[in-house]
Each structure stands twice: as structure tokens, then as C-alpha cells.
C-alpha positions as CSV (number, residue, x, y, z in Angstrom):
1,M,-8.7,15.6,-3.1
2,S,-5.6,17.5,-2.7
3,T,-2.5,16.7,-4.4
4,S,-0.1,19.5,-3.6
5,P,3.2,18.6,-1.8
6,I,2.9,18.5,1.7
7,D,4.8,20.4,4.6
8,Q,8.8,18.9,4.5
9,Q,8.9,18.1,7.7
10,Q,4.6,16.3,7.7
11,R,6.3,14.3,5.0
12,L,4.9,10.2,4.7
13,A,6.9,7.2,3.8
14,L,5.4,4.0,3.9
15,R,7.6,0.5,5.6
16,I,7.4,-2.0,3.3
17,G,8.7,-5.6,3.2
18,G,7.2,-9.3,2.0
19,R,8.4,-13.1,2.5
20,V,7.5,-15.8,0.0
21,Y,5.9,-19.0,2.1
22,V,5.6,-22.1,-0.3
23,N,2.7,-24.7,0.4
24,P,3.9,-27.4,2.0
25,K,2.2,-30.2,-0.6
26,K,3.7,-28.0,-3.5
27,F,7.6,-28.1,-1.6
28,E,7.3,-31.7,-1.4
29,L,6.5,-32.0,-5.1
30,G,9.7,-29.9,-5.7
31,L,7.8,-26.9,-6.7
32,D,9.2,-23.2,-4.5
33,G,5.9,-21.5,-5.3
34,E,4.1,-19.5,-7.8
35,D,4.3,-16.1,-5.5
36,S,6.6,-13.2,-6.3
37,F,7.0,-9.5,-5.6
38,F,9.3,-6.6,-5.5
39,T,9.6,-3.3,-3.4
40,H,11.5,-0.2,-4.5
41,E,12.5,1.6,-2.3
42,P,15.0,4.8,-1.8
43,Q,18.2,3.7,0.1
44,N,19.4,6.1,3.3
45,G,20.1,9.5,2.4
46,D,18.4,9.7,-0.9
47,N,15.1,12.3,-1.4
48,V,12.3,9.9,-1.9
49,T,9.4,11.4,-4.1
50,H,8.0,7.8,-4.7
51,Q,7.9,4.1,-3.5
52,S,6.4,1.0,-5.6
53,F,5.8,-1.8,-4.7
54,G,3.9,-5.0,-6.1
55,V,2.9,-8.8,-5.9
56,A,2.4,-11.6,-8.3
57,D,0.2,-14.8,-7.5
58,G,1.1,-17.3,-10.6
59,V,-1.8,-19.7,-11.3
60,G,-0.3,-23.0,-10.2
61,D,-2.5,-24.8,-12.4
62,W,-0.2,-24.7,-15.2
63,V,2.8,-27.1,-14.2
64,F,-0.4,-29.7,-13.5
65,I,-2.3,-29.2,-17.4
66,R,0.4,-28.5,-19.4
67,G,3.6,-29.2,-17.2
68,I,4.6,-25.4,-17.4
69,D,5.8,-23.5,-13.9
70,S,4.2,-19.8,-13.9
71,A,6.2,-19.0,-10.8
72,Q,8.8,-18.0,-13.8
73,Y,5.8,-15.8,-14.9
74,S,4.4,-14.3,-11.7
75,R,8.7,-13.4,-11.4
76,Q,9.6,-12.2,-14.7
77,L,6.5,-9.4,-14.2
78,M,7.4,-8.7,-11.0
79,A,10.8,-8.0,-12.2
80,Q,9.6,-5.9,-15.2
81,S,7.4,-4.1,-12.8
82,K,10.3,-2.7,-10.6
83,K,12.5,-2.2,-13.9
84,I,9.6,-0.3,-14.8
85,F,9.4,2.1,-11.6
86,Q,13.0,2.2,-11.4
87,Q,13.6,3.5,-14.3
88,N,10.3,6.5,-13.5
89,P,9.5,6.3,-9.9
90,E,6.6,8.8,-11.2
91,S,4.9,5.8,-13.2
92,A,0.8,4.8,-12.7
93,P,0.6,1.5,-12.1
94,S,-1.9,0.4,-14.5
95,D,0.9,1.9,-17.2
96,V,3.8,-0.4,-15.4
97,L,1.0,-3.4,-15.8
98,R,0.4,-2.7,-19.1
99,Q,4.1,-2.4,-20.4
100,S,5.0,-5.2,-18.0
101,Y,2.6,-7.6,-19.3
102,D,3.7,-6.4,-23.0
103,K,7.5,-7.2,-22.1
104,I,6.8,-10.3,-20.8
105,Q,4.4,-11.3,-24.3
106,E,7.7,-10.4,-26.3
107,L,9.8,-12.7,-23.9
108,D,7.1,-15.7,-24.8
109,T,6.7,-17.1,-21.7
110,A,3.4,-18.9,-20.5
111,G,1.7,-18.8,-17.9
112,S,-1.2,-16.8,-16.0
113,S,-1.2,-14.5,-12.6
114,T,-3.1,-11.9,-9.8
115,I,-1.2,-8.9,-9.5
116,C,-1.2,-5.3,-7.5
117,L,0.9,-2.9,-8.2
118,A,1.3,0.5,-6.2
119,N,3.0,3.8,-6.0
120,F,3.3,6.1,-3.2
121,S,3.9,9.4,-3.7
122,C,5.6,10.3,-0.3
123,E,4.9,14.1,-1.3
124,T,1.3,14.4,-1.8
125,A,0.7,11.5,0.7
126,R,-0.9,9.5,-2.6
127,L,-1.1,6.1,-3.4
128,S,-1.8,4.6,-6.7
129,V,-2.6,1.2,-7.5
130,A,-3.3,-1.1,-10.0
131,N,-5.1,-4.8,-9.1
132,L,-6.4,-7.4,-10.9
133,V,-6.8,-10.2,-8.8
134,R,-9.9,-12.9,-8.2
135,M,-9.7,-12.5,-4.5
136,R,-12.5,-11.3,-2.8
137,H,-11.7,-8.7,-0.5
138,C,-8.1,-6.7,-0.1
139,L,-7.4,-4.9,2.9
140,L,-4.9,-2.2,2.6
141,A,-4.5,-0.2,6.6
142,C,-3.1,2.8,7.0
143,R,-2.5,4.4,10.4
144,H,-0.9,7.7,11.0
145,K,0.4,9.1,14.0
């Protein structure tokens, strides 16, 4: 696989977005969901080289077993991941995952979460992913016109 820069006119970029929907049963209990995500995209006019995004699904059973809101865990994990990508846009997602986890351990935040981090190079059209999940399938669809 080639990772050399592509022609400036052929540069690619991702359109990234997200929204968190809370389970109605959890909402009735006053819980606002354990999921969190981030996107790191440039503002208009920036010369973009990388785009990153992440999704974390906190394990909700913590609230019922130990009274711990794992939403804080997934939110802090995403906040740390975004901060690391902002500081070093070329970071490998696996390194970001490790650094984010270490920081959460320092903060002594209880909880657990599945997580998916990705970093896209606009210069080489290479997508790097780190994925710690318990899902059976993960679908990533790409389309190039």
C-alpha cells in the first residue's frame, strides 16, 4: 500500500458528524447516557493534513452495580483523546488510546468503555483505526467519486 502524498487536486477529506441518543428507559431514571464521541476537524481555511474522530460507549451496568456513572469515564476518555490529537494530529490511534487510558487512570475515574479511535491522513488517504469493542460487526463505508 502506498503512503506517498497524493496530488493536491485529488486530496480527500472526511465529513464527520455525530449525535448521542439516550435510551428512553435510562432517561426516565435521570441518566443521560454513557456514550460519548469527538471529532477533530479543521476550521475553514486551514491547510488540513489529518482528521480524527472517536466513539466511546461506557458500560452502563456500573450505575446499577456500584452506583458509578460510567458516562464520566467515556466522556473523559474522549476528551483526553481529542486533546492528544489536537496536540499531535499525526498520532497513531493506538498510541492515543494508550495515553488517554493512562491519563484516566491518573484521574482515578471509575468505569469502563468500549472505544474506537480513527485518524485520517488527507495527504495519503490512509485511515488508521484502534478499536476495543465487544460488538460483532463494525462497518466502515467509503465512497470515492
